[in-house]
Each structure stands twice: as structure tokens, then as C-alpha cells.
C-alpha distance (Angstrom), angle and dihedral (degrees) to the residues before:
residue distance angle dihedral
E1 . . .
L2 3.78 . .
A3 3.78 91.5 .
A4 3.82 90.0 49.5
R5 3.84 90.1 51.7
C6 3.82 89.8 50.2
T7 3.79 91.0 49.5
A8 3.73 91.5 50.9
K9 3.80 90.4 50.3
R10 3.81 103.0 38.4
M11 3.87 111.5 4.1
V12 3.84 92.5 -110.6
P13 2.99 144.6 148.0
D14 3.80 108.3 48.5
Y15 3.75 115.5 -135.5
I16 3.81 128.0 -124.7
S17 3.83 118.1 -175.1
E18 3.78 106.0 -137.4
K19 3.81 86.8 -166.5
K20 3.82 95.3 56.1
M21 3.80 96.1 35.8
K22 3.86 91.1 55.3
E23 3.82 88.2 51.3
L24 3.77 91.2 53.9
K25 3.89 103.8 32.0
E26 3.81 104.4 50.5
G27 3.80 95.4 -89.7
N28 3.82 93.6 -48.3
C29 3.80 133.5 125.6
F30 3.80 122.2 -163.2
P31 3.80 138.9 150.0
V32 3.80 122.4 -97.0
M33 3.86 121.6 -117.7
G34 3.77 114.7 -111.7
C35 3.74 113.6 -28.3
R36 3.82 101.0 -23.6
S37 3.82 116.1 -22.9
A38 3.84 115.5 132.6
L39 3.79 135.3 -178.9
A40 3.78 126.3 -137.2
P41 3.81 115.6 -113.4
W42 3.82 113.1 -84.8
K43 3.80 132.2 177.7
D44 3.75 129.5 -146.8
E45 3.82 125.8 -132.9
N46 3.86 88.3 -79.5
G47 3.76 94.5 54.9
N48 3.79 94.1 -107.6
Y49 3.76 120.7 139.0
K50 3.80 114.0 -116.9
F51 3.87 126.3 -166.2
Y52 3.78 106.5 149.2
G53 3.79 117.6 77.5
R54 3.75 95.7 26.0
F55 3.82 124.8 114.7
N56 3.80 149.8 -160.0
Q57 3.78 124.1 -114.3
G58 3.79 96.8 -149.2
V59 3.81 147.8 -65.9
V60 3.78 133.7 -108.9
T61 3.80 116.5 -174.3
I62 3.80 126.6 -145.6
N63 3.82 117.9 -145.1
L64 3.90 100.7 -135.0
V65 3.81 91.8 -175.0
D66 3.82 91.0 60.1
V67 3.84 89.2 49.9
A68 3.75 90.6 53.7
L69 3.82 96.9 45.0
S70 3.79 92.1 46.5
S71 3.73 89.4 57.4
G72 3.79 94.4 58.9
R73 3.80 89.4 -135.0
N74 3.85 91.6 -61.3
Y75 3.80 107.3 136.9
D76 3.79 96.6 -155.7
R77 3.76 88.7 49.9
F78 3.81 90.5 47.0
W79 3.79 95.0 57.0
E80 3.87 90.4 44.2
I81 3.88 93.4 50.9
F82 3.89 88.5 42.2
D83 3.79 89.9 57.3
E84 3.82 92.0 46.9
R85 3.80 91.0 51.1
L86 3.83 92.9 46.3
Q87 3.76 89.2 53.1
L88 3.83 89.7 52.4
C89 3.84 89.0 50.4
Y90 3.83 88.2 50.3
R91 3.81 91.5 52.9
A92 3.85 90.3 48.5
L93 3.86 91.3 49.1
M94 3.77 91.5 48.9
C95 3.81 89.1 52.7
R96 3.80 86.9 57.0
H97 3.74 90.6 47.8
E98 3.82 94.1 47.8
R99 3.82 89.6 50.1
L100 3.83 90.1 59.0
K101 3.77 95.0 47.2
G102 3.78 113.7 99.8
T103 3.80 93.8 24.1
L104 3.76 111.5 146.7
S105 3.78 121.9 -132.4
D106 3.77 88.1 -125.0
A107 3.84 88.2 71.8
A108 3.76 90.2 79.1
P109 3.87 111.7 4.2
I110 3.83 95.5 -176.5
L111 3.82 89.3 56.4
W112 3.80 102.6 39.0
Q113 3.75 105.8 23.6
H114 3.78 109.8 26.1
G115 3.74 99.2 51.2
A116 3.82 108.3 -95.4
L117 3.83 89.1 115.7
A118 3.81 104.4 -9.5
R119 3.82 144.8 -15.1
L120 3.71 101.2 -121.7
K121 3.77 124.5 162.9
K122 3.89 122.4 -106.3
G123 3.76 109.7 -81.1
E124 3.86 93.2 15.0
K125 3.79 117.3 134.6
I126 3.81 118.6 -122.0
D127 3.83 91.7 -136.8
R128 3.78 98.6 112.5
L129 3.85 89.3 58.9
L130 3.78 90.2 60.2
Y131 3.87 93.2 65.5
G132 3.72 139.3 56.4
G133 3.78 97.4 37.7
Y134 3.81 98.2 -69.8
S135 3.88 87.2 119.4
S136 3.77 128.6 23.0
I137 3.77 136.1 -141.3
S138 3.80 121.1 -152.5
L139 3.82 138.3 -135.8
G140 3.79 102.4 -158.7
Y141 3.79 122.8 -160.7
A142 3.76 136.4 -163.5
G143 3.74 138.9 -175.7
L144 3.86 102.6 29.9
C145 3.85 86.8 149.3
E146 3.81 96.3 57.5
C147 3.80 91.8 37.7
V148 3.72 92.3 59.5
R149 3.78 94.9 39.9
Y150 3.75 90.7 56.3
M151 3.78 96.5 44.6
T152 3.81 97.1 43.0
G153 3.81 104.4 20.9
K154 3.76 89.5 -124.9
S155 3.78 139.3 89.8
H156 3.78 113.8 -96.3
T157 3.79 86.3 -117.6
D158 3.78 88.8 67.3
P159 3.86 109.7 101.3
E160 3.76 88.9 -130.1
A161 3.81 92.9 54.6
T162 3.79 101.8 37.0
P163 3.80 95.3 80.4
F164 3.76 90.7 57.9
A165 3.83 91.4 49.6
L166 3.77 90.1 51.0
E167 3.81 91.0 48.4
V168 3.82 88.3 54.9
M169 3.81 89.6 53.7
K170 3.79 94.0 47.2
H171 3.80 90.8 48.7
M172 3.83 90.0 58.1
N173 3.73 90.6 47.1
E174 3.79 91.5 50.8
A175 3.82 89.8 52.0
C176 3.82 91.1 51.8
D177 3.74 91.6 48.1
R178 3.82 90.6 51.5
W179 3.71 92.5 48.8
T180 3.78 93.3 48.9
K181 3.86 90.8 53.0
E182 3.75 91.0 50.1
T183 3.83 97.8 46.6
D184 3.77 108.2 20.6
I185 3.80 87.1 -126.3
A186 3.79 116.8 128.3
F187 3.82 106.6 -115.6
S188 3.76 120.5 -177.7
I189 3.77 138.2 165.6
Y190 3.83 118.4 -106.8
G191 3.80 132.6 -164.9
S192 3.81 94.4 -127.9
P193 3.82 116.8 -143.3
I194 3.86 84.7 -147.5
E195 3.83 90.8 -174.5
S196 3.84 107.9 -172.0
T197 3.80 91.1 6.3
T198 3.88 87.1 76.0
Y199 3.80 86.0 69.8
K200 3.73 94.0 40.9
F201 3.79 93.6 51.0
A202 3.79 90.5 48.2
K203 3.74 93.7 51.9
C204 3.75 92.1 47.4
L205 3.78 91.8 50.2
Q206 3.84 91.3 50.4
K207 3.79 90.4 49.4
R208 3.80 93.5 50.7
F209 3.83 101.9 36.2
G210 3.84 106.7 16.3
I211 3.75 125.2 -131.8
I212 3.81 115.1 -31.1
E213 3.80 116.8 -179.4
G214 3.79 112.5 -112.2
V215 3.76 92.6 6.4
T216 3.82 114.7 53.1
D217 3.86 101.2 6.4
K218 3.81 95.5 99.8
G219 3.84 135.1 68.4
Y220 3.78 90.3 -115.1
I221 3.77 144.3 35.5
T222 3.78 123.1 -129.8
N223 3.80 115.3 -92.2
S224 3.83 117.8 -111.5
Y225 3.80 113.0 -49.2
H226 3.79 95.7 -21.4
V227 3.79 125.4 140.2
N228 3.76 108.1 -112.2
V229 3.79 113.3 -96.3
T230 3.81 92.9 -124.8
E231 3.85 93.3 57.7
K232 3.79 116.6 104.2
I233 3.76 106.4 -124.1
D234 3.77 132.0 134.8
A235 3.80 122.3 -117.9
F236 3.85 95.1 -107.8
A237 3.81 93.8 50.4
K238 3.79 91.7 46.6
L239 3.80 94.2 50.4
K240 3.81 91.7 45.9
F241 3.86 92.8 48.3
E242 3.79 96.5 45.4
S243 3.83 93.0 46.1
Q244 3.86 91.5 78.2
F245 3.78 90.0 54.6
Q246 3.83 94.0 44.6
A247 3.79 88.7 55.5
L248 3.80 88.3 57.0
S249 3.86 93.5 47.7
T250 3.77 94.2 80.2
G251 3.82 95.9 169.9
G252 3.74 92.2 60.2
A253 3.79 141.5 -70.3
V254 3.83 139.3 170.5
S255 3.80 134.1 -149.2
Y256 3.69 125.6 -146.7
V257 3.81 135.7 -161.8
E258 3.79 124.2 -161.7
V259 3.81 113.4 -137.0
P260 3.80 131.5 175.4
N261 3.86 122.0 -113.4
L262 3.81 101.5 -59.0
Q263 3.86 99.3 173.2
N264 3.79 87.4 119.9
N265 3.81 95.0 44.3
I266 3.77 105.8 52.2
N267 3.81 91.2 154.9
A268 3.84 88.1 65.0
V269 3.86 89.1 54.1
I270 3.77 91.4 49.9
T271 3.79 89.7 50.0
V272 3.81 90.3 56.0
L273 3.82 91.0 46.0
Q274 3.76 91.3 52.2
F275 3.86 89.7 52.0
I276 3.77 89.8 50.9
Y277 3.77 89.6 53.2
D278 3.78 92.5 52.6
N279 3.74 100.2 40.4
I280 3.84 118.5 23.6
M281 3.83 135.9 35.9
Y282 3.78 101.0 -137.2
A283 3.78 131.7 15.6
E284 3.82 145.9 145.6
L285 3.76 137.4 -158.1
N286 3.83 121.0 -127.7
T287 3.79 119.2 -156.6
K288 3.74 139.7 156.2
S289 3.77 111.8 -114.6
D290 3.83 109.6 153.7
Y291 3.85 133.2 160.1
C292 3.77 135.7 -139.3
Q293 3.76 112.2 -150.0
K294 3.78 92.5 -160.1
C295 3.75 101.9 57.9
G296 3.82 102.5 11.1
F297 3.87 93.9 -115.6
D298 3.84 108.4 167.1
G299 3.82 110.5 -165.9
E300 3.84 138.3 60.9
I301 3.76 117.6 -18.1
Q302 3.75 106.3 -145.2
I303 3.79 131.3 -130.8
V304 3.75 110.2 -134.6
E305 3.83 134.5 179.6
D306 3.80 119.6 -114.9
G307 3.78 119.9 173.5
G308 3.76 93.6 -23.0
K309 3.81 93.2 -47.7
L310 3.77 130.2 104.6
V311 3.82 116.0 -128.2
W312 3.77 135.3 175.2
E313 3.74 115.5 -113.4
C314 3.80 136.6 177.6
P315 3.83 107.6 -120.1
N316 3.83 89.7 -147.4
C317 3.85 106.0 50.8
H318 3.88 98.9 6.0
N319 3.79 91.1 -122.3
R320 3.83 110.4 168.3
D321 3.80 98.6 176.7
Q322 3.85 102.9 121.4
N323 3.78 88.9 -159.5
T324 3.74 88.6 69.0
L325 3.74 100.7 38.2
N326 3.82 125.2 82.8
V327 3.81 113.2 -154.8
A328 3.80 125.7 171.6
R329 3.70 128.9 -175.2
R330 3.76 132.2 166.1
T331 3.78 116.7 -121.5
C332 3.84 121.0 -176.7
G333 3.85 91.9 -22.0
Y334 3.76 99.3 -43.8
I335 3.77 130.7 95.1
G336 3.70 113.6 -126.6
T337 3.83 134.7 -172.8
Q338 3.80 100.6 -171.2
F339 3.79 100.6 114.8
W340 3.78 98.9 -116.8
N341 3.79 118.8 168.6
């Protein structure tokens, strides 16, 4: 109950379902790194699983929307372009890998010599840690929602479109499996947070393909496998739907649900948490719980338009002084308080 109260107030903690993670990670349960990154199970020379103290070599993200639009809605062409772009991502990832090869443990003694990531000798190269699954390297992806919408004319939540969405995910996994066998480097697909890249991708798509309703008509593309924020769907249906994609995103992913201010309805928060435990490996709740220092209002601080500008305003006392307003929103996995619009 205390965790639920904290979530209703400040959107933390994040929730890992031990039940679902054990199903997906060979009976193990472990925390993610950062907002969503996860390592595949790996055993040491004694057969013991190890998760702490391992690392990722880097991420390169494929723009699935661009793949779809470049195909002109021709499915044969889609898979052909998809493979071309995947190969480009592979080359970029291998550049990251090659850049790390030959690094001496002396470059960061705390990491490589003193046990944070390894206990190598002075002057020893880190190369052996780059192979065999000790570290991972990630193929990120973004825009599955818009990709499927363009190719099928439907949301990927539509039963007629979901199989295609899952096929896209499986195709990326197959590529990672193939690269892993060829190189002995642990490739996996990753639901990239992409952060400001969501805007960059959107603008590049608009420049190349123009404005296409439901696909390129926004200043962002939808993260990873997520349901688009404009789609009407309840929290339980969203979590259940996204769970099948999260299971395929082996390098890490997170699902979110948007809920109203539930500080006075903690039982509702607990109900959502129980659903997470039973249905999805990793999820978080987003809410709007702000505070006005002038009048003591505890709720959602509003964004209002004033002279063509957007400003934050307390709905109770109309205070607009940002020095006396506490506003928190989650962006790409991290909670910020910097008054962005």
C-alpha cells in the first residue's frame, strides 16, 4: 500500500513482476538498468547466473516508420528494405564494438580492475568481456505503431493488424539471433526510449514523405511497440496487449499506463499493480500530481494559452510563478521537473 501511495504521488517506484520475469528469464528476477535496459541470462564458469556488473556495448535504433513508407505499402518491398536497414544497423553496431576492442583496463580502473564490471589486470584488454554473452549490444527500434498503421491501414491493436506487428518483432529477433551466431556477440532487440530522436525521426519523415494522416502528422513517432497515446484504450487492455511485444523485446522495454490523480483512490492503484504482476514483466504508472506552494493545491497544474504562449497555471489560485509551482512529468522513462511544454 505504501508503494501504491508513492506511485499516486510521484510515479515511483517502477514495477517488475517477479512472476512474469521468471517465466521469461530462465527463472531469474533482476532489476533493469536505467529506464528499461535488460541483459539476457548468462552463467559464469561455475554455472551461476550473473546480472550485476555486466554491461551493454551500445545501441543503434531502426526507424520502422521509414522502412514502411519507403516500401510504398508493397509487402515484398517492405521486407527487402527492412533487411537492408537491419544490415546497416548491424554495420553501425559493429563499429561500436570495434571501437571498444583493444581498450585497456587502465582506461577506467574502477570499472575494469576494481570490480564494478570486472577484475582485470593492469594493462589487460577488455576484449574477452565483449564476447560470449557477458555483455550485450542492442538493436533498438521505434515506431512500430505507425509502421503497422501505414502498411495495414489499422492500429496494431486491431486483431487484423497485430499478426503483422508481431512478425516485425520476430524478424528483428531472428536478425539478432543470426548475428549472435556469426560473431559470438550477444545481440538483442531493445525498445529504445529515443528521447529527442522521436522528434528528429518525425521531422525527417515529414521532409521525405510529407504529412500522412495517422503516420507522419505529429511532432513525434510512437516509442518502441507502445500503443499511440491518442488511442482510446483502458489501462488493463493496454498492459495485456503490450505484454506480448515486451516478451519479444529481450534487450529491454517498459510499458506505461496513464491514470488520473488517484491519491484518494489507492485501491485502484493496487488493482493496476496486481494486474501488472499477473500479466506483464515491467511497467509504470504515469499520473499528474503537482503542487502549488502559494495556495497548497495538490493536483494537476494546467497548461494555458496566454498571448500565443503556453504557460503553467495553478487552477485554484491562478499562480503562474514557476518558482512556486512543483510540476513533474515522465519523459522517456525519467521524471523531470523542468517546465517543458
